[in-house]
VOKOL-61880 format. One record per residue (C-alpha): residue in three letters; x negated, y negated, z; residue number from 1. Coordinates in steps of 0.05 Angstrom, whole numbers, plus 5000, padded with zeros to 4 digits. Each point is the difference from the previous one (the first is absolute). Example, Ala and Ser with C-alpha at 12.3 -4.5 7.8 and 13.67 -1.06 7.14 Angstrom:
2
Ala | 4754 | 5090 | 5156 | 1
Ser | 4973 | 4931 | 4987 | 2
end
This chain:
367
Met | 4435 | 4957 | 5227 | 1
Glu | 5031 | 5064 | 5030 | 2
Ser | 5072 | 4989 | 4982 | 3
Val | 5036 | 4953 | 4947 | 4
Thr | 5070 | 4977 | 5010 | 5
Val | 5060 | 5012 | 4962 | 6
Asp | 5006 | 4931 | 4972 | 7
Ala | 4923 | 5001 | 4985 | 8
Leu | 5006 | 5062 | 4956 | 9
Arg | 5068 | 4972 | 4971 | 10
Arg | 4960 | 4939 | 4977 | 11
Trp | 4937 | 5044 | 4976 | 12
Leu | 5049 | 5038 | 4952 | 13
Ala | 5043 | 4942 | 4978 | 14
Glu | 4934 | 4964 | 4980 | 15
Gly | 4970 | 5059 | 4967 | 16
Lys | 4935 | 5007 | 5045 | 17
Pro | 4962 | 5058 | 4992 | 18
Val | 5024 | 5047 | 5056 | 19
Thr | 5006 | 5079 | 5005 | 20
Val | 5064 | 5022 | 5046 | 21
Leu | 4985 | 5067 | 5023 | 22
Asp | 5068 | 5037 | 5037 | 23
Ile | 4972 | 5052 | 5047 | 24
Arg | 5068 | 5022 | 5017 | 25
Thr | 5037 | 5067 | 4991 | 26
Gln | 5026 | 5020 | 4931 | 27
Glu | 5073 | 5001 | 5036 | 28
Asp | 4987 | 4924 | 5025 | 29
Arg | 4978 | 4978 | 4934 | 30
Glu | 5060 | 5023 | 4963 | 31
Glu | 5044 | 4957 | 5046 | 32
Trp | 4966 | 4935 | 4974 | 33
Ser | 4931 | 4977 | 4984 | 34
Ile | 4957 | 4937 | 4982 | 35
Pro | 5001 | 4995 | 4923 | 36
Gly | 4937 | 5019 | 4972 | 37
Ser | 4968 | 5035 | 5056 | 38
Met | 4961 | 5056 | 5002 | 39
His | 5016 | 5064 | 5040 | 40
Val | 4956 | 5051 | 5040 | 41
Asn | 5046 | 5039 | 5049 | 42
Ala | 4951 | 4993 | 5060 | 43
Tyr | 5045 | 4981 | 5056 | 44
Asp | 5000 | 5065 | 5037 | 45
Ala | 4927 | 5012 | 4991 | 46
Leu | 4983 | 4929 | 5020 | 47
Lys | 5040 | 5009 | 5064 | 48
Glu | 4961 | 5068 | 5014 | 49
Gly | 4931 | 4959 | 4994 | 50
Arg | 4976 | 5032 | 4938 | 51
Pro | 4940 | 4958 | 4976 | 52
Asp | 5003 | 5015 | 4932 | 53
Val | 5066 | 4996 | 4978 | 54
Leu | 4992 | 4935 | 4955 | 55
Ser | 4930 | 5020 | 4972 | 56
Gly | 5030 | 5010 | 4928 | 57
Val | 5025 | 4920 | 5005 | 58
Pro | 4954 | 4967 | 4947 | 59
Lys | 4973 | 4926 | 5019 | 60
Pro | 5037 | 4951 | 4962 | 61
Ala | 4963 | 4962 | 4945 | 62
Ala | 5033 | 4934 | 5029 | 63
Gly | 5037 | 4978 | 5059 | 64
Pro | 5021 | 5036 | 5069 | 65
Ile | 5033 | 5064 | 5012 | 66
Val | 5062 | 4989 | 5041 | 67
Thr | 5025 | 5066 | 5040 | 68
Val | 5071 | 5009 | 5016 | 69
Cys | 5035 | 5048 | 5045 | 70
Asn | 5074 | 4992 | 5029 | 71
Arg | 4980 | 4955 | 5055 | 72
Gly | 4934 | 4979 | 4993 | 73
Lys | 4960 | 5042 | 5051 | 74
Val | 4974 | 5061 | 4963 | 75
Ser | 4982 | 4954 | 4942 | 76
Glu | 4950 | 4969 | 5052 | 77
Ile | 4968 | 5067 | 5004 | 78
Ala | 4996 | 4999 | 4925 | 79
Ala | 4971 | 4935 | 4991 | 80
Lys | 4950 | 5018 | 5057 | 81
Gln | 4980 | 5055 | 4960 | 82
Leu | 4993 | 4965 | 4931 | 83
Arg | 4959 | 4951 | 5037 | 84
Ala | 4956 | 5048 | 5024 | 85
Arg | 4979 | 5018 | 4924 | 86
Gly | 4990 | 4929 | 4985 | 87
Ile | 5067 | 4981 | 4972 | 88
Asp | 5032 | 4937 | 5006 | 89
Ala | 5066 | 5027 | 5033 | 90
Thr | 5052 | 4971 | 5048 | 91
Ser | 5064 | 5026 | 5027 | 92
Leu | 5070 | 4970 | 4985 | 93
Ala | 5027 | 4979 | 5066 | 94
Gly | 5068 | 5025 | 5016 | 95
Gly | 4996 | 5053 | 4945 | 96
Met | 5062 | 5014 | 4954 | 97
Arg | 5045 | 4981 | 5059 | 98
Ala | 4975 | 4925 | 4992 | 99
Trp | 4997 | 5008 | 4924 | 100
Ser | 5073 | 5002 | 5005 | 101
Leu | 5000 | 4921 | 4995 | 102
Ala | 4948 | 4995 | 4946 | 103
Trp | 5032 | 4960 | 4936 | 104
Asn | 4983 | 4971 | 4931 | 105
Ile | 5035 | 4964 | 4946 | 106
Ala | 5008 | 4999 | 4923 | 107
Glu | 5043 | 4941 | 4958 | 108
Val | 5057 | 5032 | 4961 | 109
Lys | 5009 | 4965 | 4934 | 110
Ile | 5069 | 4982 | 4986 | 111
Arg | 5043 | 4964 | 4942 | 112
Ser | 5022 | 4943 | 5044 | 113
Ala | 4952 | 4939 | 4985 | 114
Gly | 4973 | 4959 | 5055 | 115
Thr | 5018 | 5064 | 5048 | 116
Gln | 4943 | 5041 | 5037 | 117
Val | 5014 | 5070 | 5040 | 118
Ile | 4947 | 5026 | 5044 | 119
Gln | 5009 | 5077 | 5018 | 120
Val | 4973 | 5004 | 5070 | 121
Arg | 4980 | 5075 | 5013 | 122
Arg | 4994 | 5028 | 5067 | 123
Thr | 4953 | 5049 | 4973 | 124
Gly | 4996 | 5044 | 5064 | 125
Lys | 5077 | 5011 | 5004 | 126
Gly | 5020 | 4989 | 4929 | 127
Cys | 5050 | 4941 | 5012 | 128
Leu | 5000 | 4954 | 4948 | 129
Ser | 5032 | 4930 | 5011 | 130
Tyr | 5000 | 4931 | 4952 | 131
Val | 4988 | 4931 | 5005 | 132
Ala | 5026 | 4962 | 4945 | 133
Gly | 4983 | 4932 | 4981 | 134
Ser | 5031 | 4939 | 4958 | 135
Ala | 4980 | 4927 | 5008 | 136
Asp | 4981 | 4993 | 5074 | 137
Ser | 5048 | 5051 | 5023 | 138
Ala | 4998 | 5076 | 5017 | 139
Val | 5041 | 5051 | 5021 | 140
Val | 4978 | 5067 | 5033 | 141
Ile | 5031 | 5068 | 4992 | 142
Asp | 4994 | 5065 | 5046 | 143
Ala | 4945 | 4969 | 5045 | 144
Ser | 4966 | 5058 | 5032 | 145
Leu | 4931 | 4968 | 5021 | 146
Asp | 4982 | 4945 | 5053 | 147
Pro | 5031 | 4937 | 4979 | 148
Ser | 4933 | 4961 | 4994 | 149
Val | 4992 | 5050 | 4938 | 150
Tyr | 5054 | 4973 | 4961 | 151
Ile | 4989 | 4922 | 5027 | 152
Ser | 4926 | 5007 | 4974 | 153
Ile | 5022 | 5027 | 4938 | 154
Ala | 5047 | 4939 | 4990 | 155
Glu | 4962 | 4949 | 5021 | 156
Ala | 4935 | 5018 | 4957 | 157
Arg | 5052 | 4987 | 4938 | 158
Gly | 5031 | 4938 | 5029 | 159
Trp | 5066 | 5026 | 5020 | 160
His | 5044 | 4997 | 5060 | 161
Ile | 5041 | 5057 | 5025 | 162
Asp | 5070 | 4981 | 4993 | 163
Ser | 5041 | 5062 | 5000 | 164
Val | 4981 | 5076 | 5024 | 165
Phe | 5040 | 5062 | 4982 | 166
Asp | 5008 | 5067 | 5018 | 167
Thr | 5029 | 5058 | 4953 | 168
His | 5036 | 5035 | 5055 | 169
Val | 4983 | 5026 | 5073 | 170
His | 4936 | 5038 | 4995 | 171
Ala | 4989 | 5065 | 5034 | 172
Asp | 4920 | 5012 | 4988 | 173
His | 4974 | 4933 | 5021 | 174
Leu | 5012 | 4943 | 5041 | 175
Ser | 5026 | 4941 | 4958 | 176
Arg | 4960 | 4933 | 5011 | 177
Ala | 5058 | 4965 | 4963 | 178
Arg | 5035 | 4961 | 5059 | 179
Val | 4930 | 4985 | 5039 | 180
Leu | 4971 | 4969 | 4928 | 181
Ala | 5066 | 4965 | 4996 | 182
Glu | 4996 | 4967 | 5068 | 183
Gln | 4922 | 4980 | 4992 | 184
Thr | 5014 | 4965 | 4931 | 185
Glu | 5068 | 4970 | 5023 | 186
Ala | 5028 | 5042 | 4935 | 187
Thr | 5075 | 5025 | 4987 | 188
Leu | 5003 | 5075 | 5014 | 189
Phe | 5039 | 5038 | 4954 | 190
Leu | 5031 | 5070 | 5013 | 191
Pro | 5054 | 5037 | 4961 | 192
Ala | 5069 | 4991 | 5032 | 193
Gln | 5006 | 5055 | 5054 | 194
Gln | 5017 | 5015 | 5072 | 195
Arg | 4938 | 5039 | 5020 | 196
Val | 4949 | 4937 | 5020 | 197
Lys | 5018 | 4963 | 5071 | 198
Phe | 4964 | 4931 | 4977 | 199
Gly | 5015 | 4943 | 4958 | 200
Phe | 4995 | 5000 | 4929 | 201
Gln | 5027 | 4975 | 4927 | 202
Ala | 5042 | 5060 | 4977 | 203
Leu | 4987 | 5014 | 4921 | 204
Thr | 5062 | 5033 | 4959 | 205
Asp | 4998 | 5024 | 4933 | 206
Gly | 4978 | 4947 | 4951 | 207
Ser | 4977 | 4952 | 5052 | 208
Ala | 4948 | 4956 | 4975 | 209
Ile | 4941 | 4959 | 5032 | 210
Lys | 4962 | 4948 | 4967 | 211
Phe | 4927 | 4984 | 5011 | 212
Gly | 4961 | 4953 | 4957 | 213
Ser | 5030 | 5008 | 4929 | 214
Ser | 5014 | 5080 | 5016 | 215
Ser | 5051 | 5037 | 5035 | 216
Val | 5011 | 5064 | 5033 | 217
Ser | 5066 | 5035 | 4985 | 218
Ala | 5028 | 5060 | 5047 | 219
Leu | 5022 | 5063 | 4971 | 220
Arg | 5033 | 5046 | 5048 | 221
Thr | 4974 | 5068 | 4992 | 222
Pro | 5026 | 5040 | 5059 | 223
Gly | 4972 | 5076 | 5003 | 224
His | 4934 | 4998 | 5034 | 225
Thr | 5036 | 4959 | 5057 | 226
Ala | 5069 | 4981 | 5001 | 227
Glu | 4978 | 4924 | 4993 | 228
Ser | 4941 | 5006 | 4952 | 229
Ile | 4991 | 4941 | 4949 | 230
Cys | 4951 | 4993 | 4942 | 231
Tyr | 4981 | 4929 | 4978 | 232
Leu | 4998 | 4977 | 4934 | 233
Leu | 4951 | 4947 | 4986 | 234
Asp | 5015 | 4958 | 4940 | 235
Glu | 5018 | 5056 | 4952 | 236
Ser | 4931 | 5022 | 4996 | 237
Cys | 4989 | 5047 | 5061 | 238
Val | 5041 | 5038 | 5054 | 239
Met | 4971 | 5013 | 5069 | 240
Thr | 5033 | 5069 | 5015 | 241
Gly | 4983 | 5014 | 5072 | 242
Asp | 5010 | 5072 | 5017 | 243
Thr | 5052 | 5008 | 4947 | 244
Leu | 4959 | 5019 | 4941 | 245
Phe | 4925 | 5013 | 4992 | 246
Leu | 4960 | 5002 | 4937 | 247
Ala | 5012 | 5080 | 4993 | 248
Ala | 5044 | 5016 | 5059 | 249
Val | 5064 | 4977 | 5038 | 250
Gly | 5015 | 4977 | 5071 | 251
Arg | 5023 | 5053 | 5050 | 252
Pro | 5069 | 4996 | 5028 | 253
Asp | 4996 | 5038 | 5066 | 254
Leu | 4962 | 4949 | 5051 | 255
His | 5045 | 4984 | 5060 | 256
Ala | 5055 | 5041 | 4966 | 257
His | 5040 | 5066 | 5017 | 258
Pro | 5007 | 5047 | 4945 | 259
Glu | 5067 | 4976 | 4973 | 260
Glu | 4978 | 4931 | 5000 | 261
Ala | 4934 | 5017 | 4964 | 262
Arg | 5043 | 5039 | 4948 | 263
Glu | 5043 | 4938 | 4990 | 264
Arg | 4942 | 4956 | 4993 | 265
Ala | 4967 | 5046 | 4944 | 266
Arg | 5055 | 4987 | 4962 | 267
Leu | 4999 | 4924 | 5007 | 268
Leu | 4925 | 5002 | 4989 | 269
Tyr | 5026 | 5033 | 4930 | 270
Lys | 5045 | 4945 | 4981 | 271
Ser | 4951 | 4942 | 5028 | 272
Leu | 4942 | 5029 | 4956 | 273
Thr | 5048 | 5005 | 4939 | 274
Arg | 5008 | 4927 | 5010 | 275
Leu | 4927 | 4989 | 4996 | 276
Arg | 4989 | 5043 | 4942 | 277
Ser | 5054 | 4955 | 4962 | 278
Leu | 4954 | 4935 | 5006 | 279
Pro | 4957 | 4980 | 4954 | 280
Ser | 4946 | 5048 | 4984 | 281
His | 4940 | 4954 | 4998 | 282
Leu | 5010 | 4979 | 5074 | 283
Leu | 4949 | 5018 | 5042 | 284
Val | 5013 | 5045 | 5061 | 285
Leu | 4956 | 4980 | 5064 | 286
Pro | 5015 | 5050 | 5052 | 287
Gly | 4989 | 5003 | 5075 | 288
His | 4956 | 5055 | 5010 | 289
Ala | 4949 | 5037 | 4959 | 290
Ser | 4989 | 5077 | 5015 | 291
Glu | 4923 | 4999 | 4999 | 292
Pro | 4949 | 4953 | 5032 | 293
Val | 4998 | 4936 | 4956 | 294
Arg | 4933 | 4986 | 4973 | 295
Phe | 4962 | 4931 | 5002 | 296
Asp | 5006 | 4993 | 4924 | 297
Gly | 5042 | 4940 | 4993 | 298
Val | 5052 | 5041 | 4957 | 299
Pro | 5068 | 4993 | 5023 | 300
Leu | 5045 | 5058 | 5010 | 301
Ala | 5055 | 4984 | 4953 | 302
Ala | 5035 | 5026 | 4937 | 303
Ser | 5061 | 4981 | 4955 | 304
Ile | 5068 | 5024 | 5016 | 305
Gly | 4999 | 5040 | 4935 | 306
Glu | 4935 | 5033 | 5021 | 307
Val | 5024 | 5019 | 5068 | 308
Phe | 5066 | 5030 | 4978 | 309
Asn | 4967 | 5033 | 4942 | 310
Arg | 4958 | 5043 | 5056 | 311
Leu | 5066 | 5010 | 5040 | 312
Ser | 5046 | 5021 | 4939 | 313
Ser | 5010 | 5076 | 5022 | 314
Trp | 5031 | 4968 | 5066 | 315
Phe | 5058 | 4969 | 4971 | 316
Asn | 5043 | 5058 | 4968 | 317
Ser | 5059 | 4986 | 5048 | 318
Glu | 5009 | 4973 | 5064 | 319
Asp | 5012 | 5074 | 5035 | 320
Glu | 4937 | 5025 | 4977 | 321
Phe | 4961 | 4937 | 5016 | 322
Ala | 5028 | 4999 | 5071 | 323
Ala | 4987 | 5079 | 5010 | 324
Arg | 4923 | 4986 | 4968 | 325
Leu | 4989 | 4944 | 5042 | 326
Leu | 5022 | 5034 | 5066 | 327
Ser | 4958 | 5062 | 4987 | 328
Arg | 4939 | 4963 | 4999 | 329
Leu | 4999 | 4957 | 5062 | 330
Pro | 4925 | 4991 | 5031 | 331
Pro | 4987 | 5005 | 5068 | 332
Thr | 5027 | 4947 | 5040 | 333
Pro | 4955 | 4935 | 5017 | 334
Pro | 4968 | 5003 | 5069 | 335
Asn | 5032 | 4953 | 5053 | 336
Tyr | 5057 | 4980 | 4951 | 337
Ile | 5053 | 4995 | 5053 | 338
Gln | 4961 | 4954 | 5047 | 339
Ile | 4974 | 4958 | 4932 | 340
Val | 5073 | 4995 | 4976 | 341
Asp | 5023 | 4973 | 5072 | 342
Leu | 4952 | 4955 | 5004 | 343
Asn | 5015 | 4971 | 4928 | 344
Glu | 5074 | 4999 | 5020 | 345
Arg | 4984 | 4957 | 5061 | 346
Gly | 4949 | 4959 | 4965 | 347
Val | 4948 | 5017 | 5057 | 348
Phe | 4926 | 5001 | 4976 | 349
Pro | 4966 | 5036 | 5060 | 350
Gly | 4936 | 4967 | 5030 | 351
Gly | 4933 | 5034 | 4997 | 352
Asp | 4978 | 5050 | 4951 | 353
Val | 5056 | 5035 | 4960 | 354
Ile | 4956 | 5037 | 4957 | 355
Glu | 5016 | 5065 | 5033 | 356
Leu | 5077 | 4988 | 4992 | 357
Glu | 4987 | 4990 | 4923 | 358
Ala | 4955 | 5057 | 4991 | 359
Gly | 5001 | 5044 | 4938 | 360
Ala | 5010 | 4992 | 4925 | 361
Asn | 5072 | 4979 | 4978 | 362
Arg | 5046 | 5055 | 4990 | 363
Cys | 5063 | 4959 | 4961 | 364
Ala | 4991 | 5019 | 4930 | 365
Ile | 5033 | 5072 | 4968 | 366
Ser | 4969 | 5023 | 4933 | 367
end
């Protein structure tokens, strides 16, 4: 093979097959995002210049092929050709890291709720985390960021039908697939009560509870990251926190907001986090994003509320100090976020290739 698809490489990694991923991009590009467990040789410029010896130090793997990776899958073809000339089984990742944006893997989250399973769906190339929870023959999906077929296949493999689809807020870093998933599965679409979106949905307010199987999802209003943000409490066992709270960071308050609104949101976020901090310490926090590429290890990204707030204890000396600290650490704005927000508010999922629109790692956390 001269090239391998993202889905094929994703399956190899998920199944633990022997494969060596060789990232030949610049160090700067690699620092933005990378494939978990990949090797790195800063060879991009030299390969473009036609140097034939730039990969001479790359050893032949004991088993399995080498998959070369660049940004768009062109220079990596040159790298794979050079390796094949040395007798090494090598192939290029078609579409490169740009296409890898849609790669994903899963992990089962062990929760206290008997008879209920939670699957964490990790869009490793983007850092988005979504959830499929199932009880009896019913399932719910929270913060869908991948093609609906992914969630449908996960549910069907476990004998579940998706009855409800939720978003924690109007997303700015990726296109929500919630509306499309709800339409394809004839599920009810639940969103936080707000006036932003222009399509039909069932509005959730603080304390709203939705049953599925023998379980239920309850809404906790947590404004701050956005004005409408909601977290979802599942059976007093775990809480899906969206972009309000991460495992060692908190959400940013400034997206789609003018400076005064960002300051007000920072204060709202302090109050929301204080509310989450008061929940039972054993509850698992299941965030909406990861800050690093998610490994194909089946280990869920989760921690108890007690653990998370121990890590963040220095943030909560006072509301004023929290707001000042938060606003002084704002990361770069996600690319194309204005267009993404507009599409998510209108409920429009553009046809064709959306990879360029969603390019880049997520930038919703502040630590």
